[in-house]
C-alpha positions in Angstrom: -12.5 20.1 -17.4 -11.1 16.8 -16.2 -9.2 14.7 -18.6 -8.5 11.1 -17.4 -6.7 10.4 -20.7 -3.8 12.7 -19.6 -2.1 9.6 -18.2 -1.3 8.9 -21.9 1.2 10.9 -24.0 0.2 13.3 -26.8 2.5 12.3 -29.6 0.9 14.6 -32.2 0.9 17.8 -30.0 3.7 20.2 -30.7 2.8 22.2 -27.6 3.0 19.1 -25.5 6.3 18.0 -26.8 7.7 21.6 -26.4 6.5 21.7 -22.8 8.3 18.4 -22.1 11.5 19.7 -23.6 11.2 22.7 -21.3 11.1 20.4 -18.3 7.4 20.1 -17.6 6.3 16.7 -16.4 3.2 14.7 -17.5 1.0 13.3 -14.8 2.2 9.7 -15.2 5.8 10.8 -14.5 4.7 12.8 -11.4 2.8 9.7 -10.2 6.0 7.7 -10.7 8.2 10.1 -8.9 5.9 10.8 -5.9 4.0 7.5 -5.5 0.7 9.4 -5.7 -1.5 8.0 -8.5 -3.1 10.1 -11.1 -6.6 9.6 -9.7 -5.5 11.1 -6.4 -3.6 13.9 -8.0 -6.8 14.9 -9.9 -8.9 14.6 -6.8 -6.5 16.9 -4.9 -6.8 19.4 -7.7 -10.5 19.4 -8.2 -11.7 19.1 -4.6 -9.1 20.9 -2.6 -7.0 23.0 -5.0 -3.8 21.5 -3.5 -1.8 21.2 -6.7 -2.9 23.2 -9.8 -1.0 22.0 -12.9 -0.7 23.8 -16.2 -2.9 22.5 -19.1 -2.1 21.9 -22.7 -4.7 23.1 -25.3 -6.1 19.5 -25.2 -6.5 19.7 -21.5 -3.5 17.4 -20.5 -1.9 18.3 -17.2 1.7 19.4 -16.9 3.6 19.7 -13.7 6.8 21.7 -12.7 9.5 20.7 -10.3 7.8 23.1 -7.8 4.6 21.1 -8.2 6.5 17.9 -7.4 8.0 19.5 -4.2 4.5 20.6 -3.2 3.2 17.1 -3.6 6.0 15.8 -1.4 5.2 18.4 1.2 1.6 17.3 1.1 2.7 13.7 1.7 4.8 14.9 4.7 1.7 16.4 6.3 -0.5 13.4 5.5 2.1 11.1 7.0 1.9 13.1 10.2 -1.8 12.3 10.4 -3.2 15.6 9.0 -6.3 15.1 6.9 -6.2 16.1 3.3 -8.8 18.8 3.9 -6.5 20.6 6.3 -3.3 20.5 4.3 -3.8 23.6 2.1 -3.9 26.0 5.0 -0.8 24.5 6.4 1.1 24.7 3.1 -0.1 28.2 2.2 -0.1 29.9 5.6 1.7 27.6 8.1 -0.1 27.9 11.5 -1.6 25.6 14.0 -4.5 23.7 12.7 -7.9 25.0 14.0 -9.4 21.5 14.2 -7.9 18.3 15.6 -6.1 16.8 12.5 -7.1 13.3 13.7 -10.8 14.1 13.5 -11.2 13.2 9.8 -9.3 9.9 10.3 -11.5 9.2 13.4 -14.6 10.0 11.5 -13.6 7.7 8.6 -12.8 4.9 11.1 -16.0 5.3 13.0 -18.0 5.2 9.8 -16.3 2.0 8.8 -16.8 0.5 12.3 -20.5 1.2 12.2 -20.8 -0.2 8.6 -18.9 -3.4 9.6 -21.2 -3.9 12.7 -24.2 -3.7 10.4 -22.6 -5.9 7.7 -23.2 -3.0 5.3 -20.9 -4.0 2.5 -21.9 -1.2 0.2 -21.2 1.5 2.8 -17.8 -0.1 3.7 -16.9 -0.1 0.0 -18.1 3.5 -0.7 -16.2 4.8 2.4 -13.0 3.1 1.4 -13.3 4.1 -2.2 -13.7 7.8 -1.2 -10.6 7.5 1.1 -8.6 5.7 -1.6 -9.2 8.5 -4.1 -7.8 11.1 -1.7 -4.8 9.3 0.0 -1.9 7.3 -1.2 -1.9 3.6 -0.2 0.8 4.0 2.4 -0.9 6.9 4.1 -4.2 5.1 4.1 -2.7 2.0 5.6 -0.9 3.9 8.3 -3.7 6.2 9.4 -6.9 4.3 8.6 -6.6 0.6 8.0 -4.0 -0.5 10.6 -5.7 1.6 13.4 -9.1 0.2 12.2 -7.8 -3.4 12.4 -6.4 -2.8 15.9 -9.6 -1.2 17.1 -11.6 -4.1 15.7 -9.5 -6.7 17.4 -10.0 -4.9 20.7 -13.7 -4.7 20.2 -14.0 -8.3 19.2 -12.5 -9.6 22.4 -15.3 -11.7 24.0 -18.1 -9.9 22.0 -21.0 -11.9 20.7 -21.0 -11.7 16.9 -17.3 -11.0 16.7 -16.6 -13.9 14.4 -19.4 -12.8 12.1 -18.0 -9.3 11.8 -14.4 -10.6 11.4 -15.3 -13.0 8.5 -17.4 -10.3 6.9 -14.8 -7.6 7.0 -11.8 -9.8 6.3 -13.6 -11.4 3.3 -14.4 -7.9 1.9 -10.8 -6.7 2.5 -9.3 -9.6 0.7 -11.6 -9.3 -2.2 -11.1 -5.5 -2.4 -7.3 -5.5 -2.2 -7.1 -8.7 -4.3 -8.9 -6.8 -7.1 -6.5 -3.8 -6.8 -3.5 -6.1 -6.8 -4.8 -7.9 -9.9 -5.3 -4.6 -11.7 -1.9 -3.3 -10.7 -0.2 -6.6 -11.8 -1.9 -6.2 -15.2 -0.3 -2.8 -15.7 3.2 -4.0 -14.7 5.9 -6.2 -16.2 8.9 -8.0 -15.0 9.5 -10.6 -12.3 7.1 -10.6 -9.4 7.7 -10.7 -5.7 6.4 -13.9 -4.2 4.4 -13.5 -1.0 3.5 -16.7 0.8 1.2 -17.1 3.8 3.0 -19.4 6.2 0.4 -19.3 8.9 -2.2 -21.6 7.3 -4.9 -19.2 8.4 -7.3 -17.8 5.8 -8.2 -14.1 5.3 -5.0 -12.7 6.9 -5.6 -8.9 6.6 -2.0 -7.8 7.1 -0.9 -10.2 4.3 -3.2 -8.5 1.9 -2.3 -5.0 3.1 1.4 -5.9 2.5 0.7 -7.2 -1.0 -1.4 -4.1 -1.8 1.4 -1.7 -0.7 4.0 -3.6 -2.7 1.9 -3.7 -5.9 1.1 0.0 -5.5 4.9 0.6 -5.5 5.0 -0.7 -9.1 6.1 -4.2 -8.2 4.1 -7.2 -9.4 3.1 -9.5 -6.6 2.2 -13.2 -6.7 0.3 -14.2 -3.6 0.2 -17.8 -2.4 -2.4 -17.8 0.4 -1.3 -21.1 1.8 2.1 -22.5 3.0 4.3 -24.5 0.6 6.3 -27.5 1.7 10.0 -27.6 1.9 11.4 -28.0 -1.7 8.3 -26.7 -3.4 8.9 -23.1 -2.2 12.3 -23.1 -4.0 10.5 -24.5 -7.0 8.0 -21.7 -7.0 10.7 -19.1 -6.8 12.5 -20.7 -9.7 9.4 -21.0 -11.9 8.4 -17.4 -11.2 12.0 -16.1 -11.4 10.9 -14.1 -8.3 12.7 -10.9 -7.6 12.2 -11.5 -3.9 10.5 -13.8 -1.4 8.3 -12.6 1.5 7.0 -15.1 4.1 4.1 -13.9 6.2 2.9 -15.5 9.4 0.8 -14.4 12.3 1.6 -17.6 14.2 4.6 -19.2 15.7 6.8 -20.9 13.1 8.8 -24.1 13.3 12.2 -22.3 13.1 14.1 -25.6 12.8 12.7 -26.0 9.3 13.6 -22.5 8.2 17.1 -23.2 6.9 15.9 -26.1 4.8 12.8 -24.1 3.6 15.0 -21.3 2.4 17.8 -23.4 1.1 18.8 -22.8 -2.6 16.8 -19.6 -2.7 19.2 -16.8 -3.7 16.9 -13.9 -4.1 16.3 -11.5 -1.1 14.2 -13.1 1.6 12.0 -11.3 4.1 9.9 -12.6 7.0 7.0 -10.4 8.2 4.0 -10.5 10.4 3.4 -11.1 14.2 5.8 -14.1 14.0 8.7 -11.6 14.0 7.6 -10.4 17.5 6.9 -14.0 18.6 10.4 -15.1 17.6 12.3 -11.8 18.0 15.4 -13.3 19.5 15.5 -16.6 17.5 14.9 -14.8 14.2 17.6 -12.2 15.0 20.0 -15.1 15.2 18.7 -16.6 12.0 19.5 -13.4 10.1 23.2 -14.1 10.7 22.9 -17.7 9.6 20.7 -17.4 6.5 22.1 -15.2 3.8 19.8 -12.4 2.5 17.2 -12.7 5.2 15.5 -9.6 6.6 12.7 -9.1 9.1 9.8 -6.7 9.2 6.9 -6.6 11.7 4.1 -5.0 9.7 3.1 -4.0 6.2 4.6 -0.6 6.4 8.1 -1.8 7.5 7.9 -4.7 5.0 7.4 -2.2 2.1 10.2 0.0 3.4 12.6 -3.0 3.9 11.9 -4.2 0.3 12.6 -0.7 -1.0 15.9 -0.6 1.0 16.9 -4.0 -0.5 16.2 -2.7 -4.0 13.4 -5.2 -4.6 10.8 -2.5 -5.2 
């Protein structure tokens, strides 16, 4: 029997407390250690038998150190592009996969592409929800969403109706990820990371993917979806007591304004988005001139850089 409440402690259960003393871990702690949320852990158990925890008399899940290592091994396979339905055979009896491990990702991507072409919002939402229940955000971003966005951009080149599809999907994506970020923020405390859209373009998908990945790593995110003028950016950092500042842009920046824009901002600063490729040489020079400045090209490297900096 499934028990969603097992994300909460059992203060009155002697068996539960004894199990914790013996080194067993509750699902909330396993989620914290591995980055795989409780919903996904329960889905892996019910649908695929990937990780089978012990249960208390009240049905609460308890995990061992071996369970944690198995979860990390699962993540290793997922991050290599193997679908969740193929992982068990690789873990239990390592051998070449019978099917192409990319097939499931391809099928998901094709389902979404078709739904987007038909402006079928409910189908897009249902497909994404199913994937989100099975895969951690970083894996989902790497193997589904970023490849999907790249394929859409290729398809939209010179296609009639391209702008219609783009506005439909980008609007859905912003609403979907914005809701997840809002929910994550409500569960978190502490100073937020401030993420500012410097490209003055609406509906930037990679900006929202970046914010989602960061908030999924237990870091509150405050998204300003429009540029701030020189002086007001430092004011926002001060008011929010931001733990870090991330500037996103998909366009060329006026780099001569960058030192003034970032003046008096002492928290870690990161620039991300296509602008990093556009200004690769100039920004590499700016790193040496602006203290605490880091560069990242995409949502995955931005999240990794913030982790390295100790911001998340």
